[in-house]
N, C-alpha and C positions, 0 to 999 in steps of 0.2 A: 589404554585398552589393549589387552594382549590376546583376547580370544574373539573369534568371529561370532557375532550374534546371529540368531535366527531372524528371518524376516519379521516375525511377530514381535520379537524383542526390540529390533530396531524401530519399528513403528511405535511401540510403547514408549521408548526413550524420546522419540520425536514429539509425541503427544504430551509427555511430561514437560518438555521444554516450552511448548506452546502454552500449557496451562499456567506456567509460572511467569513467562516472559513476554507473552503476546500483549500488545498495547491495549487490548480490551480492558486490562486491569489498571491502566494509567488514570490518575486522578482527573486529568483534563477530559478524557473520554467519559468518565463517570459523570462529570458535570454536564457534558454535552448531551448525554442520553437521558438524563434525569431532569432536564429543564433548568439547570442552574447557571447556564451561560447567558450572558447578555447577547444581544444581536451583534454587537461589535466583536465579541469573542467568536461567535459562529462565523462571522465574515472572515476573521483572521484565519480560522481553521480551514475554511473552504479555499481561500486564496492561496495559502501555503500548500495545501494538499494538491492543488492543481498542478504544481510543478512535478510532483511525484507521478501523477497521472500522465502528464505530457511526456515524461522521460521514459515511460515503460516501453513504447515502441522502439526507442533508440536502444534500450537495453536488450530487447528481444531481437532486434535486427542484428545486433552485434553477435548474438549467440548463433543465429542462423548463418551469418556470414563466415563463420569458421567451423561450421558443423559439416562433417563428411558423411553423416548418417542421413540418407534420404528420408527414411521414415520419421526420424526426429525432426528434420526440417519441415516436412509436410505437416506434422502435428503442431509445430511451433508457429507456423504461419497463421493459424487460427487466432492466435493472441494478437497479432498485428491487426487483423481484420476487426477483432473485438474492440480495439482501442481507436484505430484510425477510421473505421467504417469503410464504406465504398460509395459508388455512384448512386446506390439505391437506398442506403440506410445510414444514419449517423452512427458514429462509434462512441466509445466511452468518453473520449476527450470532449466531443461536442456536447454530450449529455452532461458532463461536469460543468461546462460553461453555462448550460441552462440553469444549473444550481447557483452559480455565482451571479448570473444575471438576476435570478429571482431574489437573491439576497441584497440586491441593490449595488453590487460592485460594478465598476466600469470594466467592460470586457477588454478593452485595449490595455488597461492597467494589469489585468489578470494575465493576459497572454504575454505581455512584455516580461513578466516575472521580476520587474525592477523593484517591487515592494516586498520581496521575500525576506524572511528572516535569514540571516547568514547561515545559521545552523541548519535550516531546511535545505539550502543549496548544497552545503557540504555533505550532509547525510545522503541526499539523493544522488549526488555525483559519486560518492563513495560506493553506493550500490551499483551504479552503472559501470564504474571501473572494475569492481569486483567481478561482475559477470564477464567483462571483456578479457580479464587477465587470468582468471583462475581456470582450473580444469573444467572440462565439459560436465563432469559429474557435479562439481561444486556449482557451476552455473545453473544447472537444472535444479539442484537442491535449494538454491536461493529463493525459489518461488514456493517453497513448502509452507510458508505462512498462509497460503490459500487454503490449507486444511482447516484453518480456524476462522476464515473471513465470513462464511455464511452466518455464523452466530453474531459477529459484530455488526453485520449489515442488518440483520433482523432487529437487533436491539436499537440500532441507530434509526431505522425507519419508524418503528413503532414509538420510540421515545421522542423523536423530533416532531412527529405529527401530533403527538399527544400534548406536548408542552409549549410549542412555539406557534402562535396563531398565524405568523407570516410564512410558515413552511407548508407547502401543499404537495399532494402526491405528484403533480406535474413537475415541480422543480426537483423532486427526488427521483426522477425517472432513471437516472444513472443506476440506481440500486436495484431497479426491477429485474434487469438482466444479469446482474453480477452473480447472485448465488448459484444458478446452474452452471454458468461459465467457470466460476471458481471451483465448484465441485468437480467438473470435468477435468480442469487443469490440474487440480490437486491429486486426483486419482491417477492421472497419467504420470505426474512427477514422482509420486510415492512409489508406484510400481517400477519406474525407471531406476530410482536410487536403490531400491531393494535388490534389483537384479544386476546392477552395475557396480555397486560397492561390494567388491569380492574379497577384500582383505580387512582386517581390523583397522588399519590405518585409513582406508577409504571410508569405512563406516564412521570413524571418528571425524573425518573431514565433513561428512554430511551433517553430523550433529553440530559441529562447530559453525557450519554455514548457516544452519537455522538460527543458532544463537546470534550470529552476526546480523542476520536480517531482522530479527526481533529487536536488536539494539538500534538498528537504523530507524525503525518505526517508533521505538520508545524515545529516542533522542529528538525526533521531530515533535513529539508531544511535550517533552521537557522544555523545548524552546518556546512553544506556544504558552505553556504555563508560566514560564519565567517572564515573558514579555507582556502577557495580557491578563495574568491573574496575580501571581505573587513572585517577586516584588513589583511587577509591572514596569520593568525597565525595557522599553522598546529601543532596539538598536538604531543608530542613524540610518536613514534611508528606507527603513521598513514601514510597512503599513501602519498608519496612525488613524484610528477610528475618528469619525467626525465628532462623536460625543461618547462618553463612557457608558451611557445607558442604552445606546443603539436606537 
């Protein structure tokens, strides 16, 4: 890319990436949202996704820890509160554990992360390291997948409530608060990259970062599909459902 894009063109290119590469298009997610997953497969998804949720505050804390912009630090602290909660309200991590509890998973097993798929661990750690090691512009851009998350959350909630009789609104409470939080965070991050990517090279770095983040999320879905759908090869040490029918 040799010419500087307008803000509108940069946003259009970002949205094109999301339309093609966001994991809402993954076969495992289509199964999950349309009632095609067994309970065991839903459990495997929730258990592995917990690791991603639990590592988000570490990722965000590392960004804050090297950020010299007070306004950016102040904005980013909201994300820590969203996931960690405080003395008066539970955060996203606790609400995700309500989901895994409701699906019949042992909370200690979930929190220990000892039953993760290896690919889940590698993908999430790659994301955390990316935010720690790349430029501040790329670190902020890595959360631009939140531009697309309200749609996947809406489909997930309606689909799971419609198709799985063991799923209730209460155990899906994690998703109640996420759409407005994600919209707030995505709006901020999109505005930030538009105004801080001031060269063609920086704009390309923003595009590449969104592709990387989409790859992280897609690879997590690939691992679930390989282990629990086709060919069904569960790695040693990973979660093994009690029975295939859930």
